[in-house]
MOPAC internal coordinates of N, CA, C and O (Angstrom, degrees):
PM7 1SCF
backbone

  N    0.0000 0     0.00 0     0.00 0    0    0    0
  C    1.4533 1     0.00 0     0.00 0    1    0    0
  C    1.5259 1   108.60 1     0.00 0    2    1    0
  O    1.2310 1   120.89 1   -39.59 1    3    2    1
  N    1.2867 1   115.91 1   140.41 1    3    2    1
  C    1.4471 1   122.20 1  -177.72 1    5    3    2
  C    1.5275 1   111.46 1   -69.15 1    6    5    3
  O    1.2310 1   120.45 1   -35.71 1    7    6    5
  N    1.3194 1   116.74 1   144.29 1    7    6    5
  C    1.4640 1   122.82 1   179.80 1    9    7    6
  C    1.5266 1   112.49 1   -62.79 1   10    9    7
  O    1.2310 1   119.70 1   153.95 1   11   10    9
  N    1.3332 1   118.18 1   -26.05 1   11   10    9
  C    1.4551 1   120.76 1  -176.52 1   13   11   10
  C    1.5270 1   112.85 1   -87.96 1   14   13   11
  O    1.2310 1   120.02 1  -176.83 1   15   14   13
  N    1.2942 1   117.56 1     3.17 1   15   14   13
  C    1.4645 1   121.11 1   178.65 1   17   15   14
  C    1.5140 1   111.31 1   -80.16 1   18   17   15
  O    1.2310 1   121.35 1   -27.74 1   19   18   17
  N    1.3030 1   115.03 1   152.26 1   19   18   17
  C    1.4596 1   121.95 1   175.97 1   21   19   18
  C    1.5204 1   107.69 1   -99.64 1   22   21   19
  O    1.2310 1   120.43 1   -42.13 1   23   22   21
  N    1.3329 1   116.78 1   137.87 1   23   22   21
  C    1.4574 1   119.85 1   175.28 1   25   23   22
  C    1.5218 1   108.73 1  -118.51 1   26   25   23
  O    1.2310 1   121.16 1   -38.47 1   27   26   25
  N    1.3242 1   115.39 1   141.53 1   27   26   25
  C    1.4582 1   122.18 1   179.14 1   29   27   26
  C    1.5157 1   107.26 1  -121.90 1   30   29   27
  O    1.2310 1   121.11 1   -59.38 1   31   30   29
  N    1.3423 1   115.48 1   120.62 1   31   30   29
  C    1.4530 1   121.41 1  -177.24 1   33   31   30
  C    1.5226 1   110.05 1  -124.79 1   34   33   31
  O    1.2310 1   119.75 1   -60.68 1   35   34   33
  N    1.3402 1   118.08 1   119.32 1   35   34   33
  C    1.4599 1   119.57 1   174.88 1   37   35   34
  C    1.5294 1   108.17 1   -73.75 1   38   37   35
  O    1.2310 1   120.34 1   -56.59 1   39   38   37
  N    1.3156 1   116.96 1   123.41 1   39   38   37
  C    1.4541 1   120.74 1   178.16 1   41   39   38
  C    1.5292 1   108.82 1   -84.28 1   42   41   39
  O    1.2310 1   120.27 1   -35.54 1   43   42   41
  N    1.3120 1   117.08 1   144.46 1   43   42   41
  C    1.4627 1   121.47 1  -175.69 1   45   43   42
  C    1.5221 1   110.22 1   -55.48 1   46   45   43
  O    1.2310 1   121.17 1   -59.06 1   47   46   45
  N    1.3201 1   115.36 1   120.94 1   47   46   45
  C    1.4689 1   123.46 1   179.09 1   49   47   46
  C    1.5261 1   112.11 1    52.85 1   50   49   47
  O    1.2310 1   120.55 1  -147.70 1   51   50   49
  N    1.3304 1   116.54 1    32.30 1   51   50   49
  C    1.4604 1   120.40 1  -177.93 1   53   51   50
  C    1.5135 1   112.44 1  -145.88 1   54   53   51
  O    1.2310 1   120.86 1    23.66 1   55   54   53
  N    1.3233 1   115.95 1  -156.34 1   55   54   53
  C    1.4602 1   121.42 1  -174.20 1   57   55   54
  C    1.5225 1   113.41 1   -78.12 1   58   57   55
  O    1.2310 1   121.57 1    -1.74 1   59   58   57
  N    1.3174 1   114.59 1   178.26 1   59   58   57
  C    1.4586 1   121.85 1   169.99 1   61   59   58
  C    1.5169 1   107.18 1   -89.70 1   62   61   59
  O    1.2310 1   120.70 1   -53.54 1   63   62   61
  N    1.3250 1   116.26 1   126.46 1   63   62   61
  C    1.4582 1   121.15 1   175.61 1   65   63   62
  C    1.5217 1   107.10 1   -94.18 1   66   65   63
  O    1.2310 1   120.56 1   -59.74 1   67   66   65
  N    1.3197 1   116.54 1   120.26 1   67   66   65
  C    1.4582 1   122.13 1  -178.86 1   69   67   66
  C    1.5258 1   107.26 1  -111.94 1   70   69   67
  O    1.2310 1   120.71 1   -65.29 1   71   70   69
  N    1.3393 1   116.25 1   114.71 1   71   70   69
  C    1.4650 1   121.70 1  -178.33 1   73   71   70
  C    1.5211 1   109.67 1  -115.39 1   74   73   71
  O    1.2310 1   121.43 1   -41.12 1   75   74   73
  N    1.3050 1   114.87 1   138.88 1   75   74   73
  C    1.4583 1   122.16 1  -178.76 1   77   75   74
  C    1.5139 1   107.88 1   128.18 1   78   77   75
  O    1.2310 1   120.49 1    -5.17 1   79   78   77
  N    1.2964 1   116.67 1   174.83 1   79   78   77
  C    1.4655 1   120.66 1   178.52 1   81   79   78
  C    1.5255 1   108.39 1   -72.56 1   82   81   79
  O    1.2310 1   120.58 1   -78.12 1   83   82   81
  N    1.3331 1   116.50 1   101.88 1   83   82   81
  C    1.4641 1   120.37 1  -176.63 1   85   83   82
  C    1.5226 1   110.94 1  -120.59 1   86   85   83
  O    1.2310 1   121.82 1   -27.97 1   87   86   85
  N    1.3037 1   114.11 1   152.03 1   87   86   85
  C    1.4550 1   121.78 1   174.47 1   89   87   86
  C    1.5201 1   106.31 1  -127.70 1   90   89   87
  O    1.2310 1   120.61 1   -55.11 1   91   90   89
  N    1.3220 1   116.44 1   124.89 1   91   90   89
  C    1.4611 1   121.76 1   178.33 1   93   91   90
  C    1.5201 1   107.36 1  -100.53 1   94   93   91
  O    1.2310 1   120.76 1   -54.37 1   95   94   93
  N    1.3276 1   116.14 1   125.63 1   95   94   93
  C    1.4581 1   122.17 1  -179.41 1   97   95   94
  C    1.5163 1   110.94 1  -115.46 1   98   97   95
  O    1.2310 1   120.95 1   -30.64 1   99   98   97
  N    1.3340 1   115.78 1   149.36 1   99   98   97
  C    1.4620 1   122.26 1   171.85 1  101   99   98
  C    1.5272 1   108.14 1   -74.09 1  102  101   99
  O    1.2310 1   120.77 1   -11.31 1  103  102  101
  N    1.3144 1   116.13 1   168.69 1  103  102  101
  C    1.4654 1   119.75 1  -178.44 1  105  103  102
  C    1.5233 1   112.65 1   -61.93 1  106  105  103
  O    1.2310 1   119.79 1   157.05 1  107  106  105
  N    1.3355 1   118.00 1   -22.95 1  107  106  105
  C    1.4635 1   120.45 1   177.73 1  109  107  106
  C    1.5290 1   112.58 1   -88.53 1  110  109  107
  O    1.2310 1   120.49 1  -176.55 1  111  110  109
  N    1.3554 1   116.67 1     3.45 1  111  110  109
  C    1.4546 1   121.13 1   177.85 1  113  111  110
  C    1.5105 1   114.60 1    94.40 1  114  113  111
  O    1.2310 1   119.97 1   171.52 1  115  114  113
  N    1.3245 1   117.66 1    -8.48 1  115  114  113
  C    1.4623 1   121.52 1   178.53 1  117  115  114
  C    1.5224 1   110.09 1   -66.22 1  118  117  115
  O    1.2310 1   120.92 1   -46.91 1  119  118  117
  N    1.3228 1   115.84 1   133.09 1  119  118  117
  C    1.4625 1   119.53 1   179.21 1  121  119  118
  C    1.5251 1   110.51 1   -71.95 1  122  121  119
  O    1.2310 1   121.15 1   -51.08 1  123  122  121
  N    1.3420 1   115.40 1   128.92 1  123  122  121
  C    1.4538 1   121.63 1   177.87 1  125  123  122
  C    1.5242 1   109.95 1   -95.06 1  126  125  123
  O    1.2310 1   120.94 1   135.96 1  127  126  125
  N    1.3281 1   115.80 1   -44.04 1  127  126  125
  C    1.4582 1   120.09 1  -176.37 1  129  127  126
  C    1.5187 1   110.03 1  -159.61 1  130  129  127
  O    1.2310 1   121.14 1   -34.26 1  131  130  129
  N    1.3270 1   115.43 1   145.74 1  131  130  129
  C    1.4572 1   122.66 1   172.36 1  133  131  130
  C    1.5240 1   105.92 1  -126.15 1  134  133  131
  O    1.2310 1   120.17 1   -51.96 1  135  134  133
  N    1.3261 1   117.28 1   128.04 1  135  134  133
  C    1.4636 1   120.74 1  -175.52 1  137  135  134
  C    1.5155 1   110.50 1  -159.61 1  138  137  135
  O    1.2310 1   121.07 1    -8.71 1  139  138  137
  N    1.3315 1   115.56 1   171.29 1  139  138  137
  C    1.4627 1   121.50 1   175.78 1  141  139  138
  C    1.5253 1   111.98 1   -90.91 1  142  141  139
  O    1.2310 1   120.14 1   155.85 1  143  142  141
  N    1.3377 1   117.33 1   -24.15 1  143  142  141
  C    1.4651 1   121.85 1   176.73 1  145  143  142
  C    1.5192 1   108.73 1  -144.90 1  146  145  143
  O    1.2310 1   120.98 1   -48.71 1  147  146  145
  N    1.3384 1   115.74 1   131.29 1  147  146  145
  C    1.4620 1   121.43 1   173.74 1  149  147  146
  C    1.5199 1   108.57 1  -135.07 1  150  149  147
  O    1.2310 1   120.99 1   -22.83 1  151  150  149
  N    1.3177 1   115.71 1   157.17 1  151  150  149
  C    1.4597 1   122.50 1   177.75 1  153  151  150
  C    1.5135 1   107.68 1  -119.89 1  154  153  151
  O    1.2310 1   120.78 1   -62.39 1  155  154  153
  N    1.3361 1   116.11 1   117.61 1  155  154  153
  C    1.4567 1   121.89 1  -176.10 1  157  155  154
  C    1.5222 1   110.75 1  -103.13 1  158  157  155
  O    1.2310 1   121.07 1   -43.15 1  159  158  157
  N    1.3266 1   115.56 1   136.85 1  159  158  157
  C    1.4581 1   122.66 1  -177.91 1  161  159  158
  C    1.5231 1   111.53 1   -61.62 1  162  161  159
  O    1.2310 1   121.16 1   -44.28 1  163  162  161
  N    1.3327 1   115.39 1   135.72 1  163  162  161
  C    1.4701 1   122.03 1   174.17 1  165  163  162
  C    1.5078 1   111.22 1  -116.79 1  166  165  163
  O    1.2310 1   120.21 1   162.87 1  167  166  165
  N    1.3380 1   117.19 1   -17.13 1  167  166  165
  C    1.4663 1   120.00 1  -174.08 1  169  167  166
  C    1.5259 1   112.80 1   -85.80 1  170  169  167
  O    1.2310 1   120.29 1   159.15 1  171  170  169
  N    1.3286 1   117.05 1   -20.85 1  171  170  169
  C    1.4550 1   121.14 1  -179.28 1  173  171  170
  C    1.5212 1   113.73 1    87.41 1  174  173  171
  O    1.2310 1   119.83 1   177.18 1  175  174  173
  N    1.3325 1   117.93 1    -2.82 1  175  174  173
  C    1.4535 1   120.55 1  -175.44 1  177  175  174
  C    1.5164 1   115.73 1  -100.12 1  178  177  175
  O    1.2310 1   119.52 1   174.80 1  179  178  177
  N    1.3104 1   118.52 1    -5.20 1  179  178  177
  C    1.4625 1   121.21 1  -175.96 1  181  179  178
  C    1.5235 1   111.39 1   -64.02 1  182  181  179
  O    1.2310 1   121.10 1   -40.63 1  183  182  181
  N    1.3255 1   115.51 1   139.37 1  183  182  181
  C    1.4630 1   119.76 1   174.70 1  185  183  182
  C    1.5288 1   110.79 1   -87.19 1  186  185  183
  O    1.2310 1   120.36 1   179.05 1  187  186  185
  N    1.3399 1   116.93 1    -0.95 1  187  186  185
  C    1.4607 1   122.23 1  -179.76 1  189  187  186
  C    1.5202 1   111.52 1  -118.83 1  190  189  187
  O    1.2310 1   120.12 1  -150.06 1  191  190  189
  N    1.3484 1   117.37 1    29.94 1  191  190  189
  C    1.4597 1   120.84 1  -178.33 1  193  191  190
  C    1.5171 1   111.09 1   -49.36 1  194  193  191
  O    1.2310 1   118.88 1   -39.63 1  195  194  193
  N    1.2892 1   119.74 1   140.37 1  195  194  193
  C    1.4518 1   126.86 1    10.67 1  197  195  194
  C    1.5293 1   113.74 1   -85.15 1  198  197  195
  O    1.2310 1   120.22 1  -176.78 1  199  198  197
  N    1.3345 1   117.18 1     3.22 1  199  198  197
  C    1.4545 1   120.69 1  -175.19 1  201  199  198
  C    1.5244 1   112.03 1   -87.35 1  202  201  199
  O    1.2310 1   120.94 1   -28.67 1  203  202  201
  N    1.3121 1   115.81 1   151.33 1  203  202  201
  C    1.4602 1   122.27 1   177.48 1  205  203  202
  C    1.5224 1   109.12 1   -76.10 1  206  205  203
  O    1.2310 1   120.83 1   -42.04 1  207  206  205
  N    1.3453 1   116.02 1   137.96 1  207  206  205
  C    1.4643 1   120.74 1   174.42 1  209  207  206
  C    1.5291 1   111.98 1  -120.93 1  210  209  207
  O    1.2310 1   120.58 1  -168.61 1  211  210  209
  N    1.3441 1   116.49 1    11.39 1  211  210  209
  C    1.4584 1   120.77 1   178.35 1  213  211  210
  C    1.5142 1   114.53 1    90.60 1  214  213  211
  O    1.2310 1   119.61 1   179.35 1  215  214  213
  N    1.3275 1   118.36 1    -0.65 1  215  214  213
  C    1.4561 1   121.76 1  -178.47 1  217  215  214
  C    1.5216 1   112.25 1   -58.46 1  218  217  215
  O    1.2310 1   119.73 1   150.67 1  219  218  217
  N    1.3341 1   118.13 1   -29.33 1  219  218  217
  C    1.4679 1   121.04 1  -178.58 1  221  219  218
  C    1.5275 1   111.08 1   -55.36 1  222  221  219
  O    1.2310 1   120.09 1   146.88 1  223  222  221
  N    1.3242 1   117.43 1   -33.12 1  223  222  221
  C    1.4690 1   120.96 1   178.67 1  225  223  222
  C    1.5275 1   110.74 1   -70.39 1  226  225  223
  O    1.2310 1   120.63 1   138.16 1  227  226  225
  N    1.3323 1   116.40 1   -41.84 1  227  226  225
  C    1.4727 1   121.78 1  -177.95 1  229  227  226
  C    1.5221 1   112.34 1   -66.82 1  230  229  227
  O    1.2310 1   120.58 1   143.97 1  231  230  229
  N    1.3428 1   116.49 1   -36.03 1  231  230  229
  C    1.4641 1   119.56 1  -175.78 1  233  231  230
  C    1.5243 1   113.06 1   -95.97 1  234  233  231
  O    1.2310 1   120.59 1   178.97 1  235  234  233
  N    1.3340 1   116.48 1    -1.03 1  235  234  233
  C    1.4672 1   120.39 1   177.83 1  237  235  234
  C    1.5102 1   114.28 1    72.76 1  238  237  235
  O    1.2310 1   120.17 1  -146.71 1  239  238  237
  N    1.3290 1   117.28 1    33.29 1  239  238  237
  C    1.4623 1   121.13 1   179.39 1  241  239  238
  C    1.5254 1   110.82 1   -59.76 1  242  241  239
  O    1.2310 1   121.22 1   -47.71 1  243  242  241
  N    1.3122 1   115.27 1   132.29 1  243  242  241
  C    1.4574 1   121.54 1   172.78 1  245  243  242
  C    1.5099 1   108.44 1  -133.62 1  246  245  243
  O    1.2310 1   121.03 1   -23.78 1  247  246  245
  N    1.3149 1   115.64 1   156.22 1  247  246  245
  C    1.4514 1   120.50 1   179.51 1  249  247  246
  C    1.5199 1   109.73 1  -136.84 1  250  249  247
  O    1.2310 1   120.97 1   -52.30 1  251  250  249
  N    1.3243 1   115.75 1   127.70 1  251  250  249
  C    1.4583 1   120.44 1   175.40 1  253  251  250
  C    1.5198 1   110.21 1   -78.41 1  254  253  251
  O    1.2310 1   121.02 1   154.76 1  255  254  253
  N    1.3191 1   115.65 1   -25.24 1  255  254  253
  C    1.4582 1   121.87 1  -178.10 1  257  255  254
  C    1.5102 1   108.05 1  -103.53 1  258  257  255
  O    1.2310 1   120.34 1   -47.77 1  259  258  257
  N    1.3060 1   116.96 1   132.23 1  259  258  257
  C    1.4659 1   120.98 1  -179.15 1  261  259  258
  C    1.5130 1   111.46 1   -90.29 1  262  261  259
  O    1.2310 1   120.18 1  -143.29 1  263  262  261
  N    1.3142 1   117.26 1    36.71 1  263  262  261
  C    1.4580 1   120.82 1   176.19 1  265  263  262
  C    1.5045 1   110.13 1  -150.82 1  266  265  263
  O    1.2310 1   120.10 1   180.00 1  267  266  265

């Protein structure tokens, strides 16, 4: 796999781990963050959406699907 590719890995009962040179934009196109690794909320409870803030642990989020 090429070094410049982005990989997205759902962590068990947690967020999506996004690795690679990524840029996160708001719906209006404004850049929110540029980084090599970000963790995106999957549970819907984060107060820092789209980023994970650890709320999945507090609310007992589980996922049967690893994606």
